[in-house]
Each structure stands twice: as structure tokens, then as C-alpha cells.
N, C-alpha and C positions, 0 to 999 in steps of 0.2 A: 510608388504605391500611394494612393490617396489617403491622406491623414484622417479623413472622416470615415473611412471604411471600418466596419466592425470586424473583430476577429471571428474566425469560424466558430460556430456553436456546436457543442456536442449534443447529439440527439439521444435522449434517454428513453428507455433502458438500452444499455449497450454493454458489451464485454469490455472490461477495463483492466489493463495490466497496471500493477503497482509494484514499485521496488522500494523495500524498506531496508535501511542500512543502520546498523547499530553495533555495539560492542559485542564481540563474540563471547560466548559463555554458555554454560549449561542452561538448556531450556529456552534459548532465545527464539529458535524457529517455532517451537510449540506456542510460546507466548504470542508471537506475531499472528500465527494461523488462528489461534483462539479469538483474538480481537477482531480479525477480519471476518471470521465466521459469525461473530456476534452482530456485526453490521450487515451481513448478508446471510441471514439464517435459512432462507428458503432456497439456498443456492448450494451447489456443489462447488465450493471454492477449490480452485485447482492450484496446487503448489507447482510452480513452473520450474524454479531453479533456486538452489542455495549455493553460494560461493563464499569462500574465505578470501580476505584481502591478502596481498602479497606477503605481509609479515604475520598474518593470522590474528591481528588485533581486532579486526572488524569482520562482520558477516553481512552479506546482502541476501535478502530473501525476496524473490519475485513471486507474486501471486496474481491470479486472474479471477475477477469476480464480475457479476452482472451489476453494474451501477444503475441505481434507480433515479438518482438526481444529485445535484451539487450539495444538498444538505447532508445526504448520506456520506459522501466523500469527505466533507468537512468534519463531520462527527468522527469518522474513522481516523482521520489525521490527528485530531485532538486526543483521542484515546491512545493512539500509538505513541505520541509524544509524551503523554502523561506517565508512561511507564518509567521514564528516566533512562531507559536503555536504548531508545531509538534516537538516532542523530539526524536522519534525513528520511523523508518520504517523497519519492519521485513518481 
């Protein structure tokens, strides 16, 4: 691969899946969905999947939204991490 080649760009707006992983506990899914909906208010955010980790300590929540740009996704990431309950956003 040519070292000067640019990585592929995402064309916005687009449907964008996000996986949020955090400590399992009461209200985690609702917290995540509320934050996502705050950043995509005109959107029917679709809750795709909720899974417990093998030992039940963590929970992963997959949602799909319409991303309008990198600024929206960055702000969403910052707000999710600011909760203190979210460990990873993929």
C-alpha cells in the first residue's frame, strides 16, 4: 500500500453503529441511550443489542444512529466517557 494514500473517508450523513462498553449496573442502558439521543435528537436511535460480559461485570450496548459529522461523534464520545461508567466506545 502506498504510504501517502489517505484512509477512506466516511460520507456524512450516514447510519453509524456504536458499541458502548461499561460497568454493568442499574440504569446503564438507559443512561447510554439518553446520551445518544441527546446527540441525535431528530433521529429514531435504534437499540441494536445489549450483552453481558462472561462474568457479568460489564455490559455492552450497541446502538445505531444517523451520524451528521465527526464533530457530533466526538461530542457523543466525550459525553459518554464523562459519565464515569463508560470504559470504551467503539
